[in-house]
C-alpha positions as a Python dict, from the first residue, in 0.01 Angstrom:
ca = {
    (1, 'M'): (0, 0, 0),
    (2, 'T'): (225, -132, -270),
    (3, 'S'): (249, 162, -508),
    (4, 'S'): (110, 491, -630),
    (5, 'I'): (-261, 505, -701),
    (6, 'N'): (-244, 781, -960),
    (7, 'K'): (8, 594, -1172),
    (8, 'N'): (-204, 285, -1199),
    (9, 'S'): (-535, 464, -1233),
    (10, 'E'): (-428, 578, -1580),
    (11, 'R'): (-353, 222, -1693),
    (12, 'R'): (-704, 134, -1798),
    (13, 'A'): (-793, -226, -1877),
    (14, 'P'): (-930, -307, -2225),
    (15, 'W'): (-1293, -277, -2329),
    (16, 'Y'): (-1366, -648, -2302),
    (17, 'Y'): (-1278, -625, -1932),
    (18, 'L'): (-1563, -377, -1879),
    (19, 'L'): (-1788, -592, -2097),
    (20, 'L'): (-1730, -891, -1868),
    (21, 'L'): (-1800, -672, -1564),
    (22, 'I'): (-2128, -567, -1726),
    (23, 'L'): (-2229, -926, -1802),
    (24, 'A'): (-2141, -1041, -1452),
    (25, 'G'): (-2284, -733, -1284),
    (26, 'E'): (-2639, -804, -1396),
    (27, 'S'): (-2628, -1183, -1435),
    (28, 'V'): (-2571, -1233, -1064),
    (29, 'F'): (-2898, -1051, -983),
    (30, 'I'): (-3118, -1216, -1249),
    (31, 'L'): (-3254, -1491, -1024),
    (32, 'P'): (-3326, -1296, -703),
    (33, 'F'): (-3442, -968, -858),
    (34, 'V'): (-3473, -932, -1236),
    (35, 'L'): (-3713, -1224, -1285),
    (36, 'A'): (-3929, -1095, -999),
    (37, 'R'): (-3925, -749, -1157),
    (38, 'V'): (-4022, -865, -1505),
    (39, 'F'): (-4257, -1144, -1396),
    (40, 'R'): (-4387, -1009, -1066),
    (41, 'P'): (-4753, -1114, -1118),
    (42, 'T'): (-4634, -1458, -1230),
    (43, 'V'): (-4394, -1495, -937),
    (44, 'L'): (-4671, -1410, -692),
    (45, 'E'): (-4894, -1672, -849),
    (46, 'V'): (-4657, -1967, -900),
    (47, 'F'): (-4503, -1933, -552),
    (48, 'Q'): (-4843, -1862, -394),
    (49, 'L'): (-4729, -1535, -236),
    (50, 'D'): (-4877, -1194, -173),
    (51, 'N'): (-4680, -870, -209),
    (52, 'L'): (-4592, -855, 160),
    (53, 'Q'): (-4453, -1209, 163),
    (54, 'L'): (-4239, -1140, -143),
    (55, 'G'): (-4120, -822, 27),
    (56, 'L'): (-4018, -1023, 334),
    (57, 'C'): (-3813, -1254, 112),
    (58, 'F'): (-3630, -946, -10),
    (59, 'S'): (-3582, -843, 353),
    (60, 'V'): (-3412, -1171, 440),
    (61, 'Y'): (-3184, -1109, 143),
    (62, 'G'): (-3118, -759, 274),
    (63, 'V'): (-3027, -870, 627),
    (64, 'V'): (-2770, -1120, 499),
    (65, 'A'): (-2645, -867, 245),
    (66, 'L'): (-2599, -607, 520),
    (67, 'I'): (-2361, -837, 707),
    (68, 'S'): (-2186, -927, 381),
    (69, 'Y'): (-2127, -559, 295),
    (70, 'L'): (-1935, -512, 620),
    (71, 'L'): (-1718, -820, 568),
    (72, 'E'): (-1663, -802, 192),
    (73, 'G'): (-1477, -470, 165),
    (74, 'P'): (-1136, -571, 299),
    (75, 'I'): (-1156, -897, 100),
    (76, 'A'): (-1212, -699, -221),
    (77, 'D'): (-908, -487, -140),
    (78, 'K'): (-692, -798, -98),
    (79, 'Y'): (-791, -1061, -358),
    (80, 'E'): (-824, -1071, -736),
    (81, 'P'): (-1171, -958, -854),
    (82, 'R'): (-1215, -1214, -1134),
    (83, 'K'): (-1194, -1511, -898),
    (84, 'L'): (-1429, -1362, -642),
    (85, 'I'): (-1681, -1262, -910),
    (86, 'A'): (-1674, -1599, -1091),
    (87, 'I'): (-1726, -1798, -770),
    (88, 'A'): (-2015, -1569, -673),
    (89, 'L'): (-2183, -1630, -1011),
    (90, 'W'): (-2156, -2008, -984),
    (91, 'M'): (-2286, -2013, -627),
    (92, 'T'): (-2580, -1793, -726),
    (93, 'A'): (-2666, -2017, -1020),
    (94, 'L'): (-2681, -2319, -789),
    (95, 'G'): (-2965, -2147, -607),
    (96, 'G'): (-3159, -2153, -932),
    (97, 'I'): (-3203, -2528, -900),
    (98, 'V'): (-3386, -2478, -571),
    (99, 'Y'): (-3580, -2182, -712),
    (100, 'A'): (-3701, -2394, -1006),
    (101, 'S'): (-3853, -2646, -763),
    (102, 'F'): (-4093, -2375, -637),
    (103, 'P'): (-4008, -2419, -268),
    (104, 'A'): (-4250, -2334, 12),
    (105, 'Y'): (-4249, -1984, 158),
    (106, 'N'): (-4008, -2055, 446),
    (107, 'A'): (-3764, -2235, 216),
    (108, 'L'): (-3788, -1946, -29),
    (109, 'K'): (-3683, -1704, 247),
    (110, 'I'): (-3380, -1922, 319),
    (111, 'L'): (-3295, -1921, -51),
    (112, 'Y'): (-3309, -1541, -60),
    (113, 'G'): (-3080, -1533, 243),
    (114, 'Y'): (-2837, -1758, 54),
    (115, 'W'): (-2850, -1522, -243),
    (116, 'G'): (-2787, -1229, -10),
    (117, 'F'): (-2452, -1393, 65),
    (118, 'T'): (-2356, -1511, -285),
    (119, 'T'): (-2439, -1187, -466),
    (120, 'I'): (-2273, -954, -216),
    (121, 'F'): (-1997, -1113, -6),
    (122, 'L'): (-1770, -1212, -296),
    (123, 'F'): (-1915, -990, -566),
    (124, 'W'): (-2031, -636, -502),
    (125, 'A'): (-1721, -452, -380),
    (126, 'P'): (-1489, -630, -629),
    (127, 'M'): (-1715, -522, -915),
    (128, 'I'): (-1725, -158, -803),
    (129, 'K'): (-1350, -145, -746),
    (130, 'A'): (-1272, -305, -1083),
    (131, 'T'): (-1500, -53, -1255),
    (132, 'R'): (-1332, 238, -1079),
    (133, 'V'): (-992, 110, -1192),
    (134, 'W'): (-1114, 87, -1551),
    (135, 'G'): (-1237, 447, -1542),
    (136, 'G'): (-908, 596, -1422),
    (137, 'T'): (-911, 954, -1298),
    (138, 'T'): (-1099, 1114, -1588),
    (139, 'N'): (-1366, 866, -1698),
    (140, 'Q'): (-1553, 775, -1382),
    (141, 'G'): (-1888, 888, -1520),
    (142, 'K'): (-1838, 688, -1837),
    (143, 'A'): (-1716, 380, -1648),
    (144, 'F'): (-2010, 365, -1409),
    (145, 'G'): (-2259, 490, -1667),
    (146, 'F'): (-2155, 215, -1907),
    (147, 'L'): (-2156, -38, -1623),
    (148, 'D'): (-2510, 39, -1512),
    (149, 'G'): (-2638, 104, -1862),
    (150, 'G'): (-2480, -216, -1985),
    (151, 'R'): (-2621, -406, -1691),
    (152, 'G'): (-2961, -268, -1784),
    (153, 'L'): (-2919, -399, -2138),
    (154, 'V'): (-2815, -742, -2008),
    (155, 'G'): (-3117, -743, -1778),
    (156, 'A'): (-3342, -641, -2065),
    (157, 'L'): (-3207, -920, -2285),
    (158, 'F'): (-3258, -1170, -2004),
    (159, 'G'): (-3609, -1031, -1960),
    (160, 'S'): (-3690, -1058, -2331),
    (161, 'L'): (-3550, -1410, -2343),
    (162, 'G'): (-3750, -1497, -2034),
    (163, 'V'): (-4076, -1366, -2183),
    (164, 'F'): (-4005, -1560, -2504),
    (165, 'I'): (-3933, -1885, -2318),
    (166, 'F'): (-4232, -1836, -2088),
    (167, 'R'): (-4465, -1792, -2384),
    (168, 'L'): (-4300, -2081, -2570),
    (169, 'Y'): (-4363, -2329, -2290),
    (170, 'L'): (-4701, -2193, -2186),
    (171, 'L'): (-4974, -2414, -2324),
    (172, 'G'): (-5297, -2252, -2430),
    (173, 'D'): (-5423, -1900, -2375),
    (174, 'V'): (-5230, -1675, -2136),
    (175, 'S'): (-5536, -1545, -1955),
    (176, 'S'): (-5676, -1894, -1885),
    (177, 'A'): (-5350, -2076, -1797),
    (178, 'S'): (-5352, -2269, -1470),
    (179, 'I'): (-5096, -2230, -1193),
    (180, 'A'): (-4942, -2564, -1290),
    (181, 'E'): (-4905, -2452, -1653),
    (182, 'N'): (-4746, -2125, -1544),
    (183, 'Q'): (-4505, -2318, -1321),
    (184, 'V'): (-4392, -2537, -1610),
    (185, 'A'): (-4319, -2232, -1825),
    (186, 'F'): (-4154, -2030, -1550),
    (187, 'R'): (-3933, -2326, -1450),
    (188, 'Q'): (-3779, -2317, -1797),
    (189, 'V'): (-3713, -1944, -1756),
    (190, 'I'): (-3532, -2009, -1426),
    (191, 'L'): (-3321, -2301, -1553),
    (192, 'T'): (-3219, -2118, -1872),
    (193, 'S'): (-3117, -1814, -1668),
    (194, 'S'): (-2915, -2032, -1430),
    (195, 'G'): (-2727, -2193, -1717),
    (196, 'L'): (-2636, -1858, -1867),
    (197, 'I'): (-2511, -1734, -1529),
    (198, 'V'): (-2276, -2034, -1509),
    (199, 'L'): (-2148, -1951, -1858),
    (200, 'V'): (-2077, -1589, -1762),
    (201, 'G'): (-1883, -1713, -1460),
    (202, 'I'): (-1663, -1927, -1685),
    (203, 'L'): (-1592, -1630, -1913),
    (204, 'V'): (-1500, -1411, -1617),
    (205, 'W'): (-1268, -1672, -1467),
    (206, 'F'): (-1066, -1722, -1787),
    (207, 'F'): (-1076, -1382, -1956),
    (208, 'M'): (-1112, -1105, -1697),
    (209, 'T'): (-741, -1111, -1619),
    (210, 'L'): (-649, -741, -1632),
    (211, 'G'): (-749, -425, -1445),
    (212, 'A'): (-767, -426, -1066),
    (213, 'N'): (-429, -586, -1007),
    (214, 'E'): (-173, -594, -729),
    (215, 'E'): (-93, -224, -756),
    (216, 'N'): (-448, -146, -646),
    (217, 'S'): (-445, -398, -363),
    (218, 'L'): (-338, -376, -2),
    (219, 'D'): (-60, -589, 137),
    (220, 'K'): (-278, -672, 435),
    (221, 'I'): (-626, -601, 562),
    (222, 'S'): (-695, -440, 898),
    (223, 'A'): (-955, -257, 1106),
    (224, 'K'): (-768, 67, 1038),
    (225, 'Q'): (-908, 67, 684),
    (226, 'I'): (-1262, 106, 818),
    (227, 'K'): (-1153, 383, 1057),
    (228, 'D'): (-980, 574, 774),
    (229, 'V'): (-1286, 545, 552),
    (230, 'L'): (-1529, 661, 823),
    (231, 'Q'): (-1332, 984, 863),
    (232, 'L'): (-1421, 1093, 509),
    (233, 'P'): (-1729, 1325, 486),
    (234, 'S'): (-1796, 1201, 133),
    (235, 'V'): (-1854, 849, 267),
    (236, 'W'): (-2132, 964, 499),
    (237, 'M'): (-2298, 1171, 227),
    (238, 'L'): (-2278, 881, -17),
    (239, 'M'): (-2459, 663, 235),
    (240, 'I'): (-2762, 893, 217),
    (241, 'I'): (-2740, 946, -159),
    (242, 'I'): (-2727, 574, -236),
    (243, 'L'): (-3002, 491, 14),
    (244, 'C'): (-3240, 738, -150),
    (245, 'A'): (-3145, 637, -504),
    (246, 'Y'): (-3179, 269, -423),
    (247, 'I'): (-3529, 325, -285),
    (248, 'G'): (-3617, 452, -631),
    (249, 'Y'): (-3463, 151, -798),
    (250, 'K'): (-3655, -87, -571),
    (251, 'I'): (-3979, 87, -662),
    (252, 'T'): (-3924, 8, -1032),
    (253, 'D'): (-4010, -350, -931),
    (254, 'I'): (-4380, -260, -926),
    (255, 'F'): (-4418, -113, -1274),
    (256, 'S'): (-4526, -445, -1423),
    (257, 'L'): (-4768, -497, -1133),
    (258, 'Y'): (-4899, -141, -1184),
    (259, 'A'): (-4970, -230, -1547),
    (260, 'Q'): (-5177, -527, -1432),
    (261, 'D'): (-5355, -369, -1133),
    (262, 'V'): (-5431, -25, -1277),
    (263, 'L'): (-5415, -62, -1655),
    (264, 'L'): (-5557, -419, -1652),
    (265, 'Y'): (-5278, -583, -1860),
    (266, 'D'): (-5246, -964, -1864),
    (267, 'Q'): (-4934, -1146, -1736),
    (268, 'V'): (-4744, -1146, -2065),
    (269, 'E'): (-4830, -782, -2139),
    (270, 'S'): (-4728, -673, -1788),
    (271, 'A'): (-4399, -869, -1822),
    (272, 'K'): (-4333, -681, -2146),
    (273, 'V'): (-4375, -354, -1955),
    (274, 'G'): (-4111, -469, -1706),
    (275, 'T'): (-3880, -566, -1991),
    (276, 'L'): (-3934, -235, -2171),
    (277, 'L'): (-3831, -59, -1852),
    (278, 'L'): (-3504, -254, -1857),
    (279, 'Y'): (-3428, -130, -2208),
    (280, 'L'): (-3450, 229, -2088),
    (281, 'R'): (-3172, 168, -1835),
    (282, 'P'): (-2883, 125, -2085),
    (283, 'I'): (-2990, 430, -2282),
    (284, 'V'): (-2999, 648, -1971),
    (285, 'G'): (-2684, 498, -1818),
    (286, 'I'): (-2462, 544, -2123),
    (287, 'A'): (-2595, 889, -2208),
    (288, 'I'): (-2570, 1023, -1855),
    (289, 'G'): (-2222, 876, -1812),
    (290, 'V'): (-2089, 1054, -2121),
    (291, 'L'): (-2255, 1381, -2019),
    (292, 'A'): (-2116, 1356, -1667),
    (293, 'D'): (-1755, 1321, -1784),
    (294, 'R'): (-1793, 1615, -2021),
    (295, 'S'): (-1933, 1849, -1754),
    (296, 'N'): (-1989, 1768, -1387),
    (297, 'T'): (-2083, 1432, -1241),
    (298, 'T'): (-2249, 1566, -929),
    (299, 'F'): (-2463, 1811, -1125),
    (300, 'W'): (-2616, 1524, -1324),
    (301, 'L'): (-2673, 1332, -1004),
    (302, 'V'): (-2877, 1625, -869),
    (303, 'F'): (-3060, 1636, -1202),
    (304, 'G'): (-3145, 1266, -1172),
    (305, 'F'): (-3304, 1309, -829),
    (306, 'F'): (-3503, 1611, -953),
    (307, 'V'): (-3646, 1419, -1250),
    (308, 'S'): (-3721, 1118, -1028),
    (309, 'F'): (-3914, 1349, -798),
    (310, 'L'): (-4122, 1482, -1089),
    (311, 'G'): (-4195, 1129, -1211),
    (312, 'A'): (-4307, 1024, -864),
    (313, 'L'): (-4555, 1311, -857),
    (314, 'L'): (-4700, 1203, -1193),
    (315, 'F'): (-4779, 855, -1062),
    (316, 'A'): (-4884, 970, -715),
    (317, 'S'): (-5130, 1225, -856),
    (318, 'G'): (-5377, 955, -964),
    (319, 'T'): (-5413, 1089, -1317),
    (320, 'L'): (-5341, 752, -1483),
    (321, 'T'): (-5633, 526, -1576),
    (322, 'A'): (-5684, 210, -1778),
    (323, 'S'): (-5729, 423, -2091),
    (324, 'S'): (-5422, 644, -2044),
    (325, 'N'): (-5158, 423, -2203),
    (326, 'I'): (-4963, 709, -2358),
    (327, 'L'): (-4946, 902, -2032),
    (328, 'F'): (-4846, 582, -1853),
    (329, 'F'): (-4546, 521, -2079),
    (330, 'L'): (-4452, 890, -2064),
    (331, 'S'): (-4456, 871, -1685),
    (332, 'I'): (-4241, 557, -1693),
    (333, 'L'): (-3995, 735, -1923),
    (334, 'I'): (-3960, 1036, -1694),
    (335, 'T'): (-3939, 838, -1371),
    (336, 'S'): (-3692, 587, -1515),
    (337, 'L'): (-3473, 866, -1651),
    (338, 'G'): (-3430, 1007, -1303),
    (339, 'I'): (-3392, 676, -1120),
    (340, 'Y'): (-3141, 527, -1364),
    (341, 'A'): (-2940, 849, -1383),
    (342, 'C'): (-2894, 841, -1005),
    (343, 'R'): (-2810, 472, -1007),
    (344, 'S'): (-2552, 518, -1283),
    (345, 'L'): (-2364, 799, -1109),
    (346, 'Y'): (-2365, 751, -734),
    (347, 'F'): (-2044, 546, -729),
    (348, 'A'): (-1891, 759, -1005),
    (349, 'I'): (-1858, 1050, -759),
    (350, 'M'): (-1623, 855, -530),
    (351, 'E'): (-1322, 996, -718),
    (352, 'K'): (-1444, 1352, -667),
    (353, 'G'): (-1510, 1276, -299),
    (354, 'Q'): (-1137, 1202, -252),
    (355, 'I'): (-1183, 836, -153),
    (356, 'P'): (-848, 655, -205),
    (357, 'L'): (-855, 394, -481),
    (358, 'A'): (-682, 127, -272),
    (359, 'L'): (-957, 163, -8),
    (360, 'T'): (-1241, 142, -261),
    (361, 'G'): (-1353, -203, -151),
    (362, 'T'): (-1363, -104, 214),
    (363, 'A'): (-1540, 225, 133),
    (364, 'V'): (-1800, 45, -79),
    (365, 'G'): (-1862, -201, 202),
    (366, 'V'): (-1906, 72, 464),
    (367, 'I'): (-2124, 289, 240),
    (368, 'S'): (-2338, -7, 138),
    (369, 'I'): (-2420, -97, 498),
    (370, 'V'): (-2646, 210, 504),
    (371, 'G'): (-2699, 271, 133),
    (372, 'Y'): (-2850, -69, 59),
    (373, 'T'): (-3064, -107, 371),
    (374, 'P'): (-3369, -69, 141),
    (375, 'D'): (-3306, -436, 64),
    (376, 'I'): (-3431, -494, 419),
    (377, 'F'): (-3719, -250, 459),
    (378, 'A'): (-3832, -138, 112),
    (379, 'G'): (-3986, -470, 9),
    (380, 'P'): (-4207, -511, 318),
    (381, 'I'): (-4310, -145, 314),
    (382, 'I'): (-4400, -158, -55),
    (383, 'G'): (-4580, -487, -2),
    (384, 'Y'): (-4773, -352, 297),
    (385, 'L'): (-4879, -37, 110),
    (386, 'L'): (-5000, -241, -187),
    (387, 'E'): (-5184, -500, 22),
    (388, 'S'): (-5342, -254, 267),
    (389, 'S'): (-5473, -33, -16),
    (390, 'P'): (-5553, -259, -312),
    (391, 'G'): (-5542, -121, -663),
    (392, 'E'): (-5436, 228, -763),
    (393, 'A'): (-5451, 371, -409),
    (394, 'G'): (-5169, 146, -288),
    (395, 'H'): (-4953, 229, -587),
    (396, 'Q'): (-5004, 600, -526),
    (397, 'K'): (-4874, 563, -171),
    (398, 'V'): (-4564, 385, -300),
    (399, 'F'): (-4492, 670, -540),
    (400, 'W'): (-4535, 929, -265),
    (401, 'M'): (-4264, 734, -87),
    (402, 'L'): (-4046, 768, -398),
    (403, 'G'): (-4108, 1144, -404),
    (404, 'I'): (-3996, 1190, -40),
    (405, 'F'): (-3672, 997, -83),
    (406, 'S'): (-3597, 1164, -417),
    (407, 'F'): (-3620, 1502, -244),
    (408, 'I'): (-3386, 1396, 40),
    (409, 'G'): (-3140, 1240, -203),
    (410, 'G'): (-3144, 1545, -427),
    (411, 'L'): (-3072, 1776, -135),
    (412, 'T'): (-2776, 1564, -21),
    (413, 'A'): (-2640, 1541, -375),
    (414, 'F'): (-2669, 1920, -401),
    (415, 'L'): (-2458, 1962, -88),
    (416, 'Y'): (-2204, 1708, -218),
    (417, 'H'): (-2187, 1899, -546),
    (418, 'F'): (-2084, 2224, -381),
    (419, 'R'): (-1849, 2065, -128),
    (420, 'Y'): (-1644, 1880, -390),
    (421, 'Q'): (-1684, 2085, -706),
    (422, 'T'): (-1365, 2183, -887),
    (423, 'K'): (-1283, 2483, -1103),
    (424, 'N'): (-1245, 2278, -1417),
    (425, 'Q'): (-1578, 2101, -1367),
    (426, 'I'): (-1865, 2344, -1390),
    (427, 'I'): (-2191, 2319, -1572),
}
């Protein structure tokens, strides 16, 4: 290790550095995930898929991502983040050309496998490490809260732009549009998104030149890094915490479909629900990040899981009907508050868990191998539950799943809170 971690952790990069991380952090996931979240009913139609098939595409992504998590960590601890992130963005955008051709199901699975590599291998650990460097020793909650909240805002803007473009190119009435007409409109959404991702990559390459520099890098990479990381109890607990929180985040994919299946919204209205959900993410992320740095990060993580659990019960109870719009949006608000709070903070507690800064990339890679396995199994499980029990019944089963994992995650976060709490951080 080339120098002291504490010294460099106080040398925070400027605000535009974090802004570029935010832009990149969400842009890279627009094509594989955000469009499917906002336009899920449309995606199912134009690609001629059912929920299970779409879930299996996500699984292929998850399998490739799992391998990438293991291999990416040491690379992130060795090479400059801006170059890795920019290349990942450009490679991901290239996949948009294939996506816009509406490939057959088997080709679509290959494309998702490709994205599993481009969005993780060169991207994920460098982004997390660069964010941790920006936050220093005292602003981890703010750094990761702003990152996830900002990413939510970027996703929401992409979603709003996508809905606008989709409606602009859709000829005739939404409810009577043919598959071919929907494909024409959605192709423009894909190509516009791909172009913007390329632009973000250019900005990152030329302007994200400060932050995670040589003082936070290792002179060489070795298997000993993984061994050192696996000896930390906080790493094992974070695996469980992130797995449970990420289950919740994956379940937000079905809110727009819920609006269509249960509340009988059309495709544009349901896409607006998905976009509205994205706008809640920056509000929660920024607010929870500021609160966490002023009190106790792990306390707010426990709070997030508790609220997520309550929201899951609201949806699973079966009290929502086609006429209960107000209750529906209230339930979305509560559930999203919990899910996005957890997502904003789970990497922010790495500092409290005594994980060395120079090993951040390796730690993120090891943690992610377990924490992000929902990319493999969540999609098929959600798809199976929805297809085997059509309508509201299937959605209720999915939200019971959310409730179970929220409880497990909350319990683990509670144990983490008491193991690593400090005297000057009490709530």
